[in-house]
TORDREN-148518 format. One record per residue (C-alpha): residue number from 1; residue in three letters; chain; z, y negated, x. Coordinates in pm, 1 decimal. Each point is the difference from the previous one (the first is absolute). Example, Ala and Ser with C-alpha at 12.3 -4.5 7.8 and 13.67 -1.06 7.14 Angstrom:
2
1,ala,A,780.0,450.0,1230.0
2,ser,A,-66.0,-344.0,137.0
! end
This chain:
290
1,met,A,-8054.7,9207.8,10054.3
2,arg,A,-288.3,199.6,145.5
3,glu,A,-338.5,-150.0,-87.0
4,ile,A,-236.3,262.1,-139.9
5,thr,A,-368.5,-33.1,82.4
6,asn,A,-294.4,220.9,-76.3
7,cys,A,-9.1,218.0,312.3
8,thr,A,-352.3,119.1,-81.0
9,thr,A,-187.4,-327.9,39.2
10,ala,A,-63.4,44.6,373.5
11,ile,A,-119.1,360.6,-33.0
12,pro,A,-367.0,22.4,99.2
13,thr,A,-271.5,151.6,-215.7
14,leu,A,-71.7,349.5,133.9
15,gly,A,-279.6,109.7,-233.3
16,val,A,-58.5,351.0,-135.6
17,gly,A,109.7,314.5,179.4
18,ile,A,126.9,352.4,-39.4
19,gly,A,317.8,197.3,43.6
20,tyr,A,-28.1,190.6,326.6
21,arg,A,25.8,377.8,-29.8
22,ser,A,-81.8,245.1,277.1
23,glu,A,-256.2,170.4,-227.0
24,leu,A,-195.2,-327.5,-7.3
25,arg,A,27.5,-76.4,371.0
26,glu,A,-357.0,84.1,99.2
27,gly,A,-150.9,-187.4,-292.0
28,ile,A,219.8,-304.7,57.2
29,phe,A,-72.9,-17.0,371.7
30,ser,A,-373.9,41.8,-61.9
31,asn,A,-6.0,-286.0,-252.3
32,arg,A,216.9,-265.3,159.4
33,asp,A,-239.1,-278.4,-102.7
34,his,A,48.1,84.6,-369.7
35,ile,A,381.1,14.4,-0.8
36,asp,A,195.3,-324.2,39.1
37,phe,A,343.1,149.5,65.8
38,leu,A,214.6,311.7,-33.9
39,glu,A,331.3,78.4,-164.6
40,ile,A,217.9,270.8,153.2
41,ile,A,299.1,184.6,-146.8
42,thr,A,289.3,-111.6,220.6
43,glu,A,189.1,327.9,-20.3
44,asn,A,-292.1,187.6,158.2
45,tyr,A,59.3,-186.0,327.0
46,leu,A,376.8,-16.4,36.1
47,ser,A,80.6,291.3,229.7
48,his,A,-275.0,196.4,173.6
49,pro,A,-137.0,-163.6,319.8
50,asp,A,-355.9,115.9,-74.6
51,ala,A,11.0,-172.7,-337.0
52,tyr,A,119.6,-318.8,164.7
53,arg,A,-284.4,12.7,251.0
54,ser,A,-242.6,58.0,-287.5
55,leu,A,134.5,-313.0,-168.5
56,glu,A,-55.9,-203.3,315.4
57,glu,A,-359.9,124.4,3.1
58,leu,A,-50.1,-110.7,-360.9
59,cys,A,145.6,-342.1,76.5
60,ala,A,-244.2,-45.0,285.8
61,leu,A,-291.7,40.5,-241.5
62,phe,A,119.2,-138.2,-336.2
63,pro,A,254.7,-235.0,-150.8
64,val,A,271.0,238.9,-125.9
65,ile,A,259.2,-50.1,-274.3
66,pro,A,303.0,235.7,-9.4
67,his,A,90.0,124.5,-348.1
68,gly,A,338.3,166.9,-42.7
69,val,A,92.5,264.5,-256.5
70,asp,A,367.8,78.3,67.5
71,leu,A,188.5,-327.7,31.4
72,ser,A,152.0,58.2,-345.5
73,ile,A,70.3,-367.4,-47.2
74,gly,A,147.8,58.1,-345.8
75,ser,A,268.6,243.3,117.7
76,ile,A,359.1,-117.8,14.5
77,met,A,109.2,169.3,321.3
78,pro,A,-48.5,-186.1,330.8
79,leu,A,-335.8,10.0,172.9
80,asp,A,-12.7,227.6,304.0
81,ala,A,13.8,-204.3,321.3
82,ser,A,-208.8,248.1,201.2
83,tyr,A,-268.9,3.2,-269.1
84,leu,A,-11.7,-380.3,-2.6
85,lys,A,-34.9,-5.8,377.0
86,ala,A,-284.8,252.1,-20.2
87,ile,A,-197.6,-188.3,-264.9
88,lys,A,42.0,-326.9,189.2
89,arg,A,-150.3,166.7,305.6
90,ile,A,-303.5,104.4,-204.8
91,ser,A,-21.2,-343.8,-157.5
92,asp,A,10.6,-166.1,341.7
93,val,A,-256.0,235.3,156.4
94,thr,A,-253.3,-69.1,-275.4
95,asn,A,65.6,-374.7,24.3
96,ala,A,-56.8,-1.2,-375.0
97,pro,A,45.9,-329.0,-189.0
98,tyr,A,216.2,178.3,-259.3
99,tyr,A,174.0,328.6,-70.6
100,ser,A,-47.7,180.5,-332.3
101,glu,A,219.1,239.3,-196.0
102,his,A,69.4,110.8,-357.7
103,leu,A,235.8,-150.3,-254.8
104,cys,A,173.5,329.0,-75.0
105,met,A,255.3,246.1,130.1
106,thr,A,-57.0,329.2,176.9
107,arg,A,359.5,106.1,55.6
108,thr,A,349.7,-24.1,-140.0
109,pro,A,326.6,67.8,186.0
110,gly,A,-28.4,354.2,136.1
111,arg,A,-331.8,79.4,-167.6
112,tyr,A,-367.8,-53.0,83.2
113,ile,A,-198.3,-46.2,-321.6
114,gly,A,-336.8,96.0,148.0
115,his,A,-213.6,-260.6,-175.8
116,leu,A,-19.9,-372.0,-73.6
117,ala,A,247.2,-32.9,-288.2
118,pro,A,2.6,-305.7,-229.2
119,leu,A,291.6,-242.6,-18.3
120,trp,A,221.1,-116.5,-282.5
121,phe,A,-87.7,-369.1,-15.2
122,ser,A,344.6,-155.4,-29.7
123,glu,A,155.0,-321.3,129.2
124,asp,A,231.8,184.4,237.9
125,leu,A,-285.9,198.6,150.8
126,leu,A,-214.0,-311.6,29.0
127,gln,A,268.0,-174.9,203.6
128,his,A,39.2,310.4,216.5
129,val,A,-376.3,16.4,69.2
130,ile,A,-11.8,-374.2,68.9
131,arg,A,263.2,39.0,271.1
132,arg,A,-188.1,291.2,152.1
133,val,A,-334.9,-178.1,-1.6
134,cys,A,149.6,-306.0,170.1
135,met,A,164.0,218.4,263.2
136,leu,A,-319.1,199.1,62.2
137,gln,A,-220.4,-306.8,31.9
138,asp,A,240.3,-146.5,253.1
139,tyr,A,19.8,330.4,187.3
140,leu,A,-374.0,71.0,4.0
141,glu,A,-80.5,-367.2,60.5
142,lys,A,-281.5,5.8,-252.4
143,pro,A,-49.7,6.8,-377.7
144,leu,A,77.9,314.4,-196.7
145,ile,A,-260.2,99.1,-260.9
146,leu,A,120.3,224.3,-284.2
147,glu,A,-210.6,232.9,-214.6
148,asn,A,29.9,102.9,-364.2
149,val,A,22.9,378.1,-43.6
150,thr,A,-102.7,249.6,-266.6
151,tyr,A,262.4,176.9,-208.8
152,met,A,0.2,289.0,-242.3
153,leu,A,331.3,-111.1,-151.3
154,glu,A,79.2,-363.8,-63.4
155,ile,A,375.1,-56.1,33.6
156,pro,A,108.7,-119.4,-346.2
157,tyr,A,191.3,-312.6,-96.6
158,ser,A,-85.4,-202.0,310.2
159,pro,A,131.1,-354.5,-52.3
160,met,A,-322.3,-148.5,137.7
161,ser,A,-362.7,100.9,31.8
162,gln,A,-156.4,112.4,326.0
163,thr,A,-212.1,-315.0,13.8
164,glu,A,306.0,-222.8,-47.3
165,phe,A,176.8,194.0,276.0
166,phe,A,-293.6,-63.0,233.5
167,gln,A,-17.7,-367.1,-102.2
168,arg,A,365.4,-65.4,73.8
169,leu,A,-10.5,203.8,320.1
170,val,A,-281.3,-203.5,154.8
171,glu,A,156.2,-326.0,-116.7
172,ala,A,326.7,88.9,174.3
173,thr,A,-145.7,141.7,322.7
174,gly,A,-353.0,-133.2,46.2
175,cys,A,-122.3,356.8,52.1
176,gly,A,-343.2,122.7,-103.4
177,ile,A,-152.8,243.9,-245.2
178,leu,A,-216.1,304.4,64.0
179,leu,A,-152.2,57.1,-341.2
180,asp,A,-117.6,357.2,-43.3
181,val,A,-263.5,-45.3,-269.7
182,thr,A,-31.7,375.5,-48.2
183,asn,A,374.3,27.3,-60.4
184,val,A,-18.7,-275.2,-262.1
185,phe,A,-288.2,176.8,-173.2
186,ile,A,174.4,339.2,6.2
187,asn,A,333.8,-133.8,-123.9
188,ala,A,-173.3,-193.6,-277.1
189,ala,A,-185.4,312.1,-113.3
190,asn,A,307.4,223.8,18.4
191,his,A,245.1,-243.6,-158.1
192,ala,A,-229.3,-186.8,-239.2
193,phe,A,12.3,-358.5,119.1
194,asp,A,-269.4,-258.4,76.3
195,ala,A,-103.9,23.8,366.5
196,gln,A,-161.9,-342.9,4.8
197,arg,A,310.8,-159.8,-148.3
198,phe,A,214.6,168.3,266.9
199,val,A,-226.5,-140.3,271.9
200,glu,A,20.2,-348.4,-152.2
201,gln,A,380.3,11.2,1.9
202,met,A,31.6,96.4,366.9
203,pro,A,74.5,-277.4,256.2
204,leu,A,-360.6,-36.8,108.5
205,ser,A,73.4,-300.2,220.7
206,his,A,168.0,251.2,234.5
207,leu,A,-268.1,268.5,-22.7
208,val,A,-114.5,113.3,344.6
209,gln,A,-148.0,348.3,-21.7
210,val,A,-154.4,231.9,-257.4
211,his,A,-12.1,379.8,-5.8
212,leu,A,-281.1,191.0,-170.3
213,ala,A,-13.5,377.9,-43.0
214,gly,A,-121.2,269.9,-234.1
215,gly,A,215.2,251.5,-185.1
216,tyr,A,-42.2,268.2,-263.0
217,gln,A,123.5,109.0,-342.1
218,arg,A,238.9,289.4,-55.4
219,gly,A,154.0,94.6,-331.5
220,gly,A,-92.2,-330.3,-158.5
221,trp,A,146.4,-203.5,288.0
222,tyr,A,-173.1,-198.9,268.6
223,val,A,119.9,96.0,347.6
224,asp,A,-22.2,-225.8,305.8
225,gly,A,-149.7,270.3,220.6
226,his,A,-186.0,-214.0,255.8
227,ser,A,-246.5,285.7,-26.6
228,glu,A,-309.2,-141.6,-168.4
229,leu,A,-230.2,-297.6,30.7
230,val,A,105.7,-312.2,-188.3
231,pro,A,-132.0,21.1,-357.9
232,pro,A,-175.4,-286.6,-182.2
233,asp,A,302.9,-88.7,-218.3
234,ile,A,214.0,-67.8,306.7
235,phe,A,-276.2,-203.2,162.9
236,asp,A,-13.0,-203.1,-323.8
237,leu,A,373.1,-70.5,22.4
238,phe,A,-40.0,-94.3,366.9
239,glu,A,-278.8,-241.4,-90.8
240,tyr,A,222.3,-153.3,-268.0
241,leu,A,274.3,-52.8,258.6
242,ile,A,-247.1,-161.2,239.6
243,ser,A,-99.1,-241.2,-278.2
244,leu,A,360.6,-122.7,-14.0
245,cys,A,98.8,-53.7,361.5
246,gln,A,-76.8,27.3,367.7
247,val,A,47.6,337.2,171.1
248,lys,A,36.9,12.6,377.0
249,ser,A,-54.1,372.5,53.3
250,val,A,-110.8,314.5,-183.6
251,ile,A,67.5,359.3,105.1
252,phe,A,-150.8,318.3,-142.0
253,glu,A,238.4,296.1,6.7
254,his,A,-122.3,359.0,19.3
255,asp,A,229.6,292.1,81.9
256,ala,A,-171.2,315.4,-131.2
257,his,A,-343.4,138.5,-92.0
258,phe,A,-153.7,-226.6,260.1
259,pro,A,-357.0,-100.6,-92.5
260,pro,A,-278.7,-85.1,246.0
261,ile,A,78.4,-320.5,186.1
262,thr,A,-315.6,-152.4,-148.0
263,asp,A,157.4,15.8,-347.4
264,leu,A,311.0,-181.0,122.2
265,leu,A,-209.5,-261.9,178.1
266,gln,A,-190.5,-64.8,-322.9
267,gln,A,329.2,-69.7,-175.4
268,ile,A,109.3,-231.8,280.3
269,asp,A,-329.6,-187.9,-30.0
270,arg,A,39.5,-25.9,-377.1
271,ala,A,348.5,-148.2,28.2
272,arg,A,-114.7,-241.4,270.5
273,thr,A,-287.1,-114.8,-222.7
274,ile,A,238.9,-63.7,-290.1
275,val,A,233.2,-206.4,219.4
276,ile,A,-281.8,-204.4,155.6
277,arg,A,-160.9,-67.3,-337.4
278,gln,A,326.7,-121.5,-149.7
279,asn,A,83.0,-216.3,302.3
280,arg,A,-331.2,-177.0,-50.3
281,lys,A,97.8,-74.9,-359.1
282,gly,A,336.8,-141.6,107.9
283,ile,A,357.8,97.3,-82.9
284,pro,A,191.5,-145.1,-298.1
285,asn,A,236.8,-273.8,120.6
286,lys,A,306.8,166.1,-149.3
287,cys,A,-50.3,307.4,216.6
288,val,A,-95.3,-148.7,335.6
289,leu,A,246.2,105.4,268.9
290,ser,A,239.0,-287.0,57.9
! end
């Protein structure tokens, strides 16, 4: 029987950084001392040689974590071998201590969905994802870190909750969690559940990275737009999470309506201050990474 260990324990603490976007290049390069590390979208670097050279340049200046958006780990059809080879190349070039993706699906047989679609949290799908995670961790030769996504429609009659699905997944594979605090906040607001309770029920002993972003309201719904600065309510939820457990890395995501880099640096500094302050207080024993 394969012994399952927590694959995240050896992952180093990276600090607080930002998702790299070309619109932010000048500001990022001019403020290297204020940014601990970068996260790149893997798919932006898979094909064009210039993009690959740009990635090598980033890696020479910053620690870089690749973050995929199109693995579609929840889909039933086989994973594409050429795609796996391409993401491993990016993972190897960055020399990242882990590879991150989303717990979702982006395609079904013969059809590309076009967004990060939620899963039906069933036993059969759990076992399917467990097999895929084990295969991917062996193939990439590093831990896989999976992120919770937003959803406009919650698939009804799931036999288990999302938090139970995550709990059993990490127990069976040793993989890690990328907890998008903004996504938790948005889903809680849109679907009327307690965001703090959701955070408490996640497998925090396997938490590696956090995402923070700002969205907007449209027609009574919160939208994860990655287009605004992080509002106070989401910082409050982040601070609550930090009171529960250790976090190795934090990334701010911004994809539209780019503000002055000074505004983003202020948010990075605020998050760093929260983490440092909580580390001085100490982490509850039940949540220390094992």
